[in-house]
N, C-alpha and C positions, 0 to 999 in steps of 0.2 A: 639962138643961132645954131645950136646943136641939132634941134628939131628940123630947122630949115636945111641944113646939110643932109639929114637923114632923108628927109622928104625928097630933095633933089636927087640923091643917090637912088632912091627907091624908084623914082620916075625914070632915071637914066638906065636902071637895070631892066625895067619893064620894056623900055623902048628897044634894047638891045636883043630881046628875046626873039624878035622876028614876028611875022604875022600869026595872030591868033584871034580867037574869039574876043571882041572889045570887052565883054563883061569879064573875061578871065583876066585882062590887063588890069581892070579896075580892082578886082579882088586881090590880085598880086600886089598892087601898089599899096592897098590898105594893109594887107598882111606884112609887107616889107617895113612899113612905117610903125606897125605896132609890135614888131617882133622884138624878142628879147634883146638887149644891148650888152650881153655878156662879152668877154673878151674874145671868143671865138667868132661872134657874128659881127663884131665891129669893123673888121678889115673886109671891105666889100670891093671886089674887082668890078670896074665898070666896063669889062669887055666880055663878050660870050666866049664859049669854047675853050676854056683854059685846059680842058682835058686833051686838047688838040695842040695846044701851043705852050706857053710858059705859065706855070701855076705858081702864084705867089702865096706863101703860107708863113705863120708865125711872125708876122710883121708888126713892129712897134717902134716908136721913137721914145728914146730916153732923154727926158729933158735935161737942160744945163744944170750943173750944180749951182748952188746959190751964189750970186755975184758973178756968174759967168754967162757967155752967150753962146756957147758951143754945145749943140745937142747931137746925139748919135742915133743911127737907125740900124736895126737888125731884122733879118728875114731869111727865109730859104726860097730859092728858085728852082723848080723842077721842070726841066724842058721835055715836054711830051711831044715836041715837033721836030723840025729841022735844026741843024746847029745854028746858034745865034750868039749875040753878044750884048750884054748890058753896057750901054755907052755913057748914060747919064742918068742923074736923078735930081729933081727939083721939088720945091715946096714953097708956098706963098709965105711960110713963116721963116724962110731963111734967105738971106742975101746971096749965099754962096753954098752949094752942096757939092761935095767931093766924094769919089769912091776912093776907099783907103784899104791898104792891106798891111800886115805886120811882116817884116822881113828881118832875117838875121844878118847883121853886119858885124864882122869881127867879134862874134860871140855875144853881141848885144842885139836885143830886139828892138826894132825901130818901126814907127808907124809911117808909111809913105803913100802919097797920092798916086793913083794909077788911072789910066786912061779908059779902062774898061775891064770886064770880066767875061771870059769865054764862057758859054753855056752849051756844052756838048749834048747832042740829041741823047735822051734817055738818063741823063745825069741830074743830080741835085747839087746845088752849090749853096752853102750856108754862109750867111753873113752873120758873124757872132763875135763877141769880144776875143781879142787876140788872133783874129783872122781878118777875112773881108768884112767891111762895114761901111757905112756912110757917116760923114761928118757934116754937120749943118752948121756953118759959120754964121755969126750974126743972128742966131736964132731968136725969135720973139713969139714965144707961146704964151697966149694970154693966160693970166692967173685963173686957175681952176679949169682950163680946157682939158677935157678928156679924151679928144681926138683931134687929128689934124689931117690935112690933104698931102699925099706924097704922089708924085708921078715918076714912074720908071720908064726910061726910053731905051729901046733896043735897037740894034743895027738893022734887023729885018722885020721883026714883029711890030705890031702897032703899039703905041705907047699906052700905058696902063695907069690911070688915076684911081687912087684909093683913098678911103677915109680910114685911118688907122689909130689905134689907141695910143695915148701918152702913158708911158711908163711900162714897166715889165708886165707881161701877161700873167694872170693869176696862177697858172700851172707852173711857170718858171719860178715865181716867188714862192710858190708851196714847195717846189723841189729844193730851192735854196734853203728855205727855212728848215726842211727835213735834214739837209745836209749839215747845217749849222748845228742842229740839235743832236745828230748823231756823233758830230765831232766834238761835243762838249762846249761849243760856243753859245 
């Protein structure tokens, strides 16, 4: 299944590149399918020209805790185009995906569902623990799955579907391990 998703993603990426020599497309498809699947290359945008629109980076889905069915998603959005707004997120692994933020009410931090997030031109908005994030209710991630599909829908830009890693990216894990080691934990 993983390789089927990778192959389909590679073909979509090649199709989005525009007219080129057909032999280049075949070579690119083979290269994409055989490329390394490290954490940096697993999140693949299915739309061209991210450098002129909204660039998605550091995206991953944190699976539910054992016995639970709520997953979370984290990423960064850099808007290289006109002002826009993230209005929804969806995934075939979840019955309901909501955009959330943490807000302070009477001195207590609370998580709240929000209708969207403004993406001003030239800015980067981070979706991370304790800030903006996505909650995936009724999440059903097959055991052993290393990646899942996630679609981000914007007010103006075209929706973006990506295949993203399940679990914290290795660089975040390494940074957390170093911080734990430095603090004596």
